[in-house]
Every structure is written in C-alpha cells, then in structure tokens.
C-alpha positions in Angstrom: 30.0 16.2 -2.7 28.2 14.1 -5.3 27.0 10.5 -5.2 29.1 7.7 -6.7 28.1 6.5 -10.1 26.8 3.2 -8.5 24.7 5.2 -6.0 23.3 7.4 -8.7 22.3 4.3 -10.8 20.6 2.9 -7.7 18.7 6.2 -7.1 17.6 6.3 -10.8 16.5 2.7 -10.6 14.4 3.3 -7.5 12.9 6.4 -9.0 11.9 4.5 -12.1 10.5 1.6 -10.1 8.6 4.1 -7.9 7.1 5.7 -10.9 6.0 2.3 -12.2 4.4 1.4 -8.9 2.7 4.8 -8.7 1.2 4.4 -12.2 -0.1 0.9 -11.3 -1.6 2.3 -8.1 -3.1 5.2 -10.0 -4.8 2.7 -12.4 -6.2 0.8 -9.5 -7.4 4.0 -7.8 -9.2 5.1 -11.0 -11.4 2.0 -10.9 -14.8 2.5 -9.3 -14.3 -0.7 -7.3 -10.6 -1.5 -7.1 -9.6 -4.7 -5.3 -8.5 -3.4 -1.9 -5.8 -6.0 -1.6 -4.2 -5.0 -4.9 -4.4 -1.4 -4.0 -3.0 -1.9 -0.5 -0.2 -4.0 -1.9 0.8 -1.3 -4.3 0.6 1.4 -1.6 2.9 -0.7 0.5 5.3 -1.0 -2.4 5.1 2.8 -3.1 5.8 3.6 0.6 8.7 1.3 0.7 10.3 2.6 -2.5 9.7 6.3 -1.9 8.8 6.8 1.7 9.9 10.4 1.8 7.4 11.5 -0.8 4.7 8.9 0.0 2.2 11.5 1.2 2.7 13.5 -2.0 2.1 10.3 -4.0 -1.1 9.5 -2.1 -2.4 13.0 -2.7 -1.6 12.7 -6.4 -3.6 9.4 -6.4 -6.6 11.2 -4.9 -6.6 9.4 -1.6 -6.8 10.7 1.8 -3.6 9.9 3.8 -5.8 8.3 6.5 -7.3 5.8 4.1 -3.9 5.0 2.5 -2.4 4.3 5.9 -5.4 2.2 7.0 -5.1 0.1 3.8 -1.4 -0.4 4.4 -1.9 -1.4 8.1 -4.7 -3.8 7.2 -2.5 -5.3 4.5 0.5 -5.6 6.7 -1.5 -7.2 9.5 -3.5 -9.7 7.4 -1.8 -10.4 4.1 -0.3 -13.7 5.4 -3.2 -14.6 7.6 -6.3 -14.2 5.5 -6.8 -15.0 1.8 -7.2 -11.9 -0.4 -10.7 -13.1 -1.6 -11.9 -13.1 2.0 -10.5 -9.6 2.7 -12.3 -8.4 -0.4 -15.6 -9.8 0.8 -15.2 -8.2 4.2 -14.5 -4.8 2.8 -12.1 -2.1 3.8 -14.4 -0.2 6.1 -15.2 -3.3 8.2 -11.5 -4.3 8.3 -10.6 -0.7 9.4 -13.1 -1.0 12.3 -11.7 -4.4 13.3 -8.0 -3.4 13.0 -7.4 -2.4 16.6 -8.8 -5.8 17.8 -6.9 -7.8 15.2 -3.5 -6.7 16.6 -4.2 -8.1 20.0 -6.3 -11.2 19.0 -4.9 -14.6 18.9 -4.4 -15.5 15.2 -6.6 -18.3 13.9 -6.9 -19.5 10.4 -10.0 -18.3 8.6 
C-alpha cells in the first residue's frame, strides 16, 4: 500500500528541508572555529527533521556521535537560559563538563 499524495508531498518536503539543514550544518562544521550555538541549533533541526538517519548525517558531517549529542543536549538545556555569546565564550568542552550539574541546578539568569 502506497502513501497518499499529500503524505508523499509532506515526505518530499521534509527530505528537502532536511537536505538544506544538513548542508548548512556541513558548512558550519567545515569552519575551523564554528559558532557552537549555530552548529548545535542546526544539529537539533537535523535530528528533528530526520531522526531516523541522524547518526548517518552526523557521520557524513565528520562529527563523532558523542559530540553531536552533547552539543544538542547543551543547546536544549541552555538556549533559553543563557545568551549565545556567553555560551560561545564558555566553550563546548566546559559546557559539556558542566552539563550534569546544570540539569539539577536552580536556574539563575547569567
């Protein structure tokens, strides 16, 4: 049994959007010093759009899965709490180390 025409259009659209997000993430990944907030945001979008093939996409981008998931988790925890500029100054490796403590900490404005 095939998909309805509307469902196929929706799948085609999601595939096209996923390709666009993947290309943007690839451009960011190619930079020597990519803004971690931009990269994390695009990785979140890519995972949301095409979660079934996310690991494959991450591999294509040249990232370890661990780093990709850390960036996503950092972004999900802090995007609304801490300004992007502040996250950039802290750096992803320090944020990764702080992540377990951030989940349980009382949220305070920075």
